[in-house]
C-alpha positions as CSV (number, residue, x, y, z in Angstrom):
1,X,-40.7,45.5,25.3
2,X,-38.0,43.0,26.4
3,X,-37.7,41.3,29.5
4,X,-36.2,44.3,31.4
5,X,-39.0,46.6,29.8
6,X,-36.8,48.1,27.4
7,X,-39.3,49.6,24.6
8,X,-39.1,48.8,21.2
9,X,-39.9,51.9,19.0
10,X,-40.0,50.3,15.7
11,X,-39.5,47.3,13.7
12,X,-37.7,47.9,10.5
13,X,-35.9,46.5,7.3
14,X,-32.0,46.4,7.2
15,X,-29.3,44.9,5.1
16,X,-27.2,42.1,7.2
17,X,-23.7,43.4,7.6
18,X,-21.4,42.3,4.7
19,X,-24.1,40.5,3.2
20,X,-26.4,41.3,0.4
21,X,-29.9,40.3,2.5
22,X,-32.4,42.5,3.8
23,X,-34.0,41.1,7.2
24,X,-36.2,42.8,9.9
25,X,-34.7,44.5,12.8
26,X,-35.9,46.3,16.2
27,X,-35.0,49.9,16.6
28,X,-34.8,50.5,20.4
29,X,-35.4,53.4,22.9
30,X,-31.8,53.4,23.7
31,X,-31.1,53.9,20.2
32,X,-29.5,50.6,19.4
33,X,-30.4,48.4,16.6
34,X,-30.9,44.5,17.2
35,X,-31.7,42.0,14.8
36,X,-33.6,38.6,15.7
37,X,-30.9,35.6,15.7
38,X,-33.2,33.3,13.9
39,X,-33.9,35.9,11.2
40,X,-30.3,35.6,10.7
41,X,-29.9,31.9,10.5
42,X,-33.1,32.2,7.8
43,X,-31.1,34.4,5.9
44,X,-28.0,32.0,6.0
45,X,-30.5,28.8,5.2
46,X,-29.6,27.3,8.6
47,X,-31.6,25.8,11.5
48,X,-32.1,28.5,13.9
49,X,-33.0,26.1,17.1
50,X,-29.9,24.1,16.7
51,X,-27.5,26.9,16.4
52,X,-29.1,29.1,18.8
53,X,-28.9,26.3,21.3
54,X,-25.1,26.3,20.7
55,X,-24.4,29.8,20.4
56,X,-25.8,30.5,23.8
57,X,-23.0,28.8,25.3
58,X,-20.6,31.4,24.0
59,X,-19.1,34.4,25.5
60,X,-20.8,36.4,22.6
61,X,-24.3,35.6,24.1
62,X,-23.7,37.9,27.0
63,X,-25.0,41.0,25.1
64,X,-27.9,38.9,23.6
65,X,-31.5,40.0,24.6
66,X,-34.9,38.8,24.3
67,X,-37.0,41.3,22.4
68,X,-40.8,41.2,21.3
69,X,-40.7,40.6,17.4
70,X,-43.5,40.7,15.2
71,X,-43.2,37.5,13.0
72,X,-45.1,36.7,9.9
73,X,-47.0,34.0,11.2
74,X,-46.9,33.5,14.8
75,X,-47.7,37.2,15.9
76,X,-45.7,39.0,18.6
77,X,-43.0,36.9,20.5
78,X,-40.1,36.9,22.4
79,X,-37.1,36.3,20.6
80,X,-33.3,36.2,20.8
81,X,-31.5,39.3,19.5
82,X,-28.0,40.6,18.9
83,X,-26.8,44.2,18.2
84,X,-26.5,44.4,14.6
85,X,-22.6,45.2,14.9
86,X,-22.2,41.5,16.9
87,X,-24.0,39.5,14.0
88,X,-21.2,39.1,12.1
89,X,-19.3,37.2,14.5
90,X,-22.3,34.3,13.7
91,X,-21.0,33.9,10.3
92,X,-17.9,31.8,11.5
93,X,-19.6,30.0,14.1
94,X,-21.5,27.4,11.8
95,X,-20.4,24.6,9.4
96,X,-20.5,26.2,6.0
97,X,-21.1,23.2,4.2
98,X,-24.5,23.8,5.2
99,X,-25.1,26.6,2.9
100,X,-24.8,27.2,-1.1
101,X,-21.1,27.8,-2.7
102,X,-22.3,31.2,-3.5
103,X,-23.0,32.1,0.1
104,X,-19.9,30.6,1.2
105,X,-18.1,32.9,-0.8
106,X,-19.9,35.9,0.6
107,X,-19.2,34.5,4.1
108,X,-15.4,34.1,3.4
109,X,-15.6,37.8,2.3
110,X,-17.7,39.0,5.2
111,X,-15.2,37.1,7.5
112,X,-12.1,38.6,6.0
113,X,-13.7,42.1,6.2
114,X,-14.8,41.5,10.0
115,X,-11.2,40.6,10.9
116,X,-9.9,43.8,9.4
117,X,-12.3,45.7,11.6
118,X,-11.8,43.6,14.6
119,X,-8.0,44.3,14.0
120,X,-8.7,48.3,13.7
121,X,-11.1,48.0,16.8
122,X,-8.4,46.3,18.8
123,X,-5.6,48.6,17.9
124,X,-8.2,51.8,18.9
125,X,-8.8,50.0,22.1
126,X,-5.2,49.7,22.8
127,X,-4.4,53.3,21.8
128,X,-7.1,54.5,24.3
129,X,-5.8,52.1,27.3
130,X,-2.3,53.5,26.6
131,X,-3.3,57.3,26.4
132,X,-5.6,56.7,29.8
133,X,-2.8,54.8,31.4
134,X,-0.4,57.7,30.4
135,X,-2.7,60.4,31.8
136,X,-3.4,58.4,35.1
137,X,0.3,57.9,36.0
138,X,1.1,61.6,34.8
139,X,-1.5,62.8,37.0
140,X,-0.4,60.6,40.2
141,X,3.1,61.5,39.7
142,X,2.9,65.3,38.8
143,X,0.7,65.9,42.1
144,X,2.1,63.4,44.1
145,X,3.2,66.1,46.6
146,X,0.1,68.3,46.0
147,X,-1.6,68.2,49.7
148,X,2.1,69.5,50.9
149,X,2.4,72.3,48.4
150,X,-1.2,73.3,49.0
151,X,-0.6,73.3,53.0
152,X,2.6,75.5,52.1
153,X,1.0,78.1,49.9
154,X,-1.7,78.5,52.9
155,X,1.0,79.3,55.5
156,X,2.9,81.4,53.5
157,X,0.1,83.6,51.9
158,X,-2.5,83.6,54.5
159,X,-1.0,85.8,56.5
160,X,-0.7,88.7,54.0
161,X,-4.8,88.6,53.7
162,X,-7.1,90.5,55.6
163,X,-9.7,88.3,57.4
164,X,-12.3,88.1,54.7
165,X,-10.1,87.2,52.0
166,X,-8.5,84.7,54.3
167,X,-11.8,83.0,54.7
168,X,-12.0,82.9,51.0
169,X,-8.5,81.8,50.4
170,X,-9.1,78.9,53.0
171,X,-12.3,77.9,51.7
172,X,-10.7,77.6,48.0
173,X,-7.5,75.5,49.5
174,X,-9.9,72.9,51.5
175,X,-11.8,72.6,48.3
176,X,-8.8,72.2,46.0
177,X,-7.5,69.5,48.6
178,X,-10.6,67.8,48.6
179,X,-10.8,67.5,44.6
180,X,-7.2,66.2,44.4
181,X,-8.1,63.6,47.1
182,X,-10.9,62.5,45.0
183,X,-9.2,62.6,41.7
184,X,-5.9,60.7,43.2
185,X,-8.0,57.9,44.8
186,X,-10.2,57.5,41.5
187,X,-6.9,57.4,39.6
188,X,-5.2,54.8,41.9
189,X,-8.2,52.7,41.6
190,X,-8.3,52.8,37.9
191,X,-4.4,52.0,38.1
192,X,-5.4,49.0,40.3
193,X,-8.1,47.5,38.1
194,X,-5.9,47.8,35.1
195,X,-3.2,45.5,36.8
196,X,-5.8,42.8,37.2
197,X,-6.5,42.8,33.5
198,X,-5.0,39.3,32.0
199,X,-1.6,39.7,30.3
200,X,-0.8,37.9,27.2
201,X,2.8,37.6,25.6
202,X,2.4,38.5,21.6
203,X,4.9,38.5,19.1
204,X,5.3,40.3,15.4
205,X,6.6,38.3,12.5
206,X,7.7,39.3,9.2
207,X,6.6,38.2,5.9
208,X,8.7,34.8,6.4
209,X,7.1,34.1,9.7
210,X,10.3,35.0,11.4
211,X,9.9,36.8,14.9
212,X,11.0,40.1,15.0
213,X,9.5,41.6,18.1
214,X,8.0,40.2,21.1
215,X,5.8,41.9,24.1
216,X,3.0,41.7,26.6
217,X,-0.1,43.3,26.6
218,X,-3.4,43.0,28.1
219,X,-5.7,40.6,26.6
220,X,-8.6,42.9,26.3
221,X,-7.0,46.2,27.0
222,X,-10.5,47.9,28.2
223,X,-11.0,50.8,30.4
224,X,-14.4,51.2,31.6
225,X,-16.4,54.0,29.9
226,X,-17.7,55.3,33.4
227,X,-14.4,55.2,35.1
228,X,-12.9,57.5,32.1
229,X,-15.8,59.8,32.4
230,X,-15.5,60.4,35.9
231,X,-11.7,60.8,35.7
232,X,-11.8,63.5,33.0
233,X,-15.0,65.1,35.1
234,X,-12.6,65.3,38.2
235,X,-9.9,66.9,35.7
236,X,-12.3,69.3,34.6
237,X,-13.6,70.3,38.4
238,X,-9.6,70.8,39.2
239,X,-9.3,73.3,36.3
240,X,-12.4,75.3,37.2
241,X,-11.0,75.4,40.5
242,X,-7.8,76.5,39.4
243,X,-9.1,79.3,37.5
244,X,-11.2,80.2,40.6
245,X,-7.9,80.5,42.4
246,X,-6.2,82.3,39.6
247,X,-9.2,85.0,39.8
248,X,-8.6,85.1,43.6
249,X,-5.1,86.4,43.3
250,X,-5.7,88.2,40.1
251,X,-8.1,90.7,42.0
252,X,-5.5,90.8,44.7
253,X,-2.6,92.0,42.1
254,X,-1.2,88.5,41.6
255,X,-0.9,85.1,42.0
256,X,1.9,83.2,43.4
257,X,0.6,80.3,44.5
258,X,1.8,76.8,43.2
259,X,-1.2,74.7,43.6
């Protein structure tokens, strides 16, 4: 286990990302794969104690964890580990003069590949950010007057219903109003949170290094996963509510509500 009690399921052998080097890794109960940082240092041929002490001051180390690892000579020990996906970032965080020319060539290629992947990941992050931002603004503008519309439907349609149907309809309207209020509050919170993201000015250049476009964008256009999941869950609840309302009017010969 690690210091937080996370169970290590299995110690296995994997190949370091972008390098032809097999090392030991830890497979955890949450399904993620971690590699001891000192093992990476051994594979690279650099001193682990010096570099780990330096790397622990970097932002990268925020996700590092101490996990129980079976060493070859000293038994099981708690050692610093990183997710396998984060290991390649270490390749550019030390002096390459400390390794052989062959290893330097590998590291250069690895760094180039990692940069390409990082660029793709950032582009995907931007696309998800823009799509979510568009979804939030579409929802907020489309249903800005929903409370008044629901009340209007209730005032117009309620008198046409018998007592039992009226009670069912009133409950449906109250449920819809509650769901829209929750969804609106959450959407506004997400928009406000996005406004606090640090913005940077960026520019595009052509092959001759001439600036062809300038624009502003979030430094890290991240939408928290839990916020996205909650928003879409609320949209699902609203869809189910709308279907229930349609069914209510379908049983009575037609649906005319604007909700």
